[in-house]
C-alpha positions in Angstrom: 105.3 270.2 117.1 101.9 268.6 116.7 99.8 268.6 119.8 98.1 265.5 120.9 94.6 265.2 119.5 91.6 262.8 119.9 91.5 259.9 117.1 88.5 261.7 115.7 89.8 265.1 114.8 92.5 266.5 112.9 96.1 267.4 114.1 96.8 270.5 115.3 100.0 272.8 115.4 101.1 273.8 118.8 98.8 276.6 119.6 95.9 275.1 118.2 96.0 276.2 114.5 94.9 273.2 112.4 97.8 272.4 109.7 97.3 274.0 106.1 95.2 271.9 103.8 97.1 269.8 101.3 97.9 270.9 97.7 95.3 269.3 95.4 95.8 268.7 91.7 92.0 269.3 90.8 92.5 272.9 88.9 91.9 272.1 84.8 96.1 272.9 84.2 96.6 269.5 85.8 94.2 267.6 83.2 95.4 269.7 80.2 97.4 266.0 79.2 94.7 263.2 80.0 93.9 263.4 76.4 97.3 261.1 76.6 96.1 258.5 79.2 95.5 254.9 77.8 97.0 251.9 76.7 98.4 252.5 73.1 99.3 250.7 70.2 101.8 253.3 68.3 102.4 253.2 64.6 104.5 255.5 62.1 101.8 257.8 60.9 102.8 257.9 57.3 103.7 254.1 56.9 101.3 252.4 59.4 104.3 250.5 60.5 104.0 249.3 64.5 106.7 251.8 66.3 105.9 250.5 69.6 103.4 250.3 72.6 102.7 252.8 75.2 100.9 252.9 78.8 100.0 256.0 80.0 98.6 256.4 83.4 97.3 259.0 85.7 99.1 259.0 88.9 99.3 260.5 92.6 95.9 261.6 93.0 96.0 263.5 89.7 98.9 265.4 90.1 101.3 263.6 87.2 100.9 261.1 84.5 103.6 258.3 83.7 104.5 256.7 80.4 105.7 253.3 79.9 107.0 253.0 76.3 108.4 249.6 74.6 109.6 248.3 71.3 111.5 245.4 70.1 115.1 245.8 72.1 114.0 249.2 73.9 112.2 250.7 76.4 111.8 253.8 78.3 109.5 256.2 80.4 108.6 259.6 81.6 107.1 261.5 84.4 105.3 264.4 83.6 103.6 267.1 85.7 102.2 270.7 85.5 104.0 272.9 87.8 101.7 275.9 88.7 104.5 278.4 89.8 106.0 277.9 86.4 102.7 277.8 84.4 104.2 275.1 82.7 104.5 270.9 82.3 107.7 269.2 82.8 108.6 265.8 81.3 111.4 263.6 82.8 112.5 260.9 80.3 114.8 258.1 80.6 115.3 254.7 78.9 117.3 251.8 78.2 119.7 253.6 76.2 120.9 255.8 79.2 119.3 258.6 77.5 118.1 261.4 80.1 116.0 264.3 79.1 114.2 267.2 80.5 111.6 268.5 78.9 109.0 271.8 79.4 106.3 273.4 78.0 102.7 274.0 77.7 99.2 273.4 76.1 99.0 275.9 72.8 96.0 275.7 70.6 94.5 272.6 72.0 98.3 270.7 71.7 100.9 269.9 74.5 104.3 271.0 73.0 107.3 270.1 75.2 111.2 271.3 74.4 114.4 269.9 75.8 117.9 270.6 75.6 119.7 267.6 74.2 123.7 267.7 75.4 126.0 266.3 73.0 127.6 263.2 74.4 130.8 264.6 73.1 132.9 267.0 75.1 132.2 270.7 73.8 130.2 268.9 71.5 126.8 271.0 70.5 123.4 271.3 72.0 120.2 270.5 69.9 116.6 271.1 70.7 114.0 268.1 70.8 110.8 268.9 70.6 107.7 266.7 70.8 104.1 268.1 69.9 101.0 265.8 71.4 97.7 266.4 69.5 94.5 265.0 70.3 92.6 263.8 67.2 89.2 263.3 66.9 88.7 259.8 66.6 90.5 259.0 69.7 94.0 258.8 68.6 97.1 261.5 69.6 99.4 262.0 67.0 103.2 262.6 68.6 105.2 264.5 66.4 108.9 265.1 67.2 111.7 267.3 65.8 114.9 268.6 66.3 116.8 271.6 65.8 120.8 272.3 65.5 120.6 276.2 65.4 118.6 276.7 68.6 115.4 276.8 66.7 116.1 278.5 63.7 115.4 275.3 61.7 113.6 272.1 62.8 114.3 268.5 61.2 111.7 265.6 61.6 112.8 263.2 64.4 109.5 261.0 63.8 106.1 261.2 63.3 103.8 258.5 65.5 100.0 257.7 66.0 98.9 256.5 69.3 95.7 254.2 68.6 93.7 252.9 71.7 94.1 249.3 72.2 90.9 247.5 72.2 90.1 245.0 75.3 90.9 241.2 74.3 87.6 240.2 75.8 85.2 243.0 76.1 82.7 242.6 79.0 79.3 241.5 77.5 76.4 243.7 76.7 74.1 243.7 79.7 70.1 243.2 78.4 68.4 246.3 78.8 65.8 246.6 81.3 62.3 247.7 80.1 
C-alpha cells in the first residue's frame, strides 16, 4: 500500500522505502535492431521490382520496434522487442491474410536472424521453419532475406529476398545559409 506523500516527492511503500525504479531499455541489446528503423520502399533484390512499403518505428520509450508493411492488396505488421532474461529478440507478426507467427532470434555477425515454427493449416500437417535475416548495408539500405525449411533446418529454400531503401522526403527542408 502506498503512503501519502508530498506532491514534490515520489510515492513510497508503507514503511518508507521508495518503489524500485522502473526498468529501462537503455542497454545496447535493446538497440541492436535500430538499423531497421525508418520509412522504406522495398524492392525485390534480384529484379528491382517494387515489393511493398514499410514503416519501422521505435516505440514505448525505446523498448520495442513496430513495423507496418503494405503492398497491393495485403498489409501486416510486427512488434519486436528484446527479452533480457532470454537474451534474444521476439517478433510477433500478423497480417491481413490471418497469419500469425512468433519469431525468436538474436544478432549474429551484425545481422538480425529470427526464426519461427509455422504450423500447417491442415490437421496433423507438417511444421516448417521460417527464417528471416536482416542485414544492414553500408549504403543505408537493409536486406531482408527469408527462407523456409520443411525438415527442421536440414535444408532451406528461399522465400523472398528484399532490399529496404530509405524513402527520401518529398520536400526536403531548405538549406540554411552558413554564418560567417
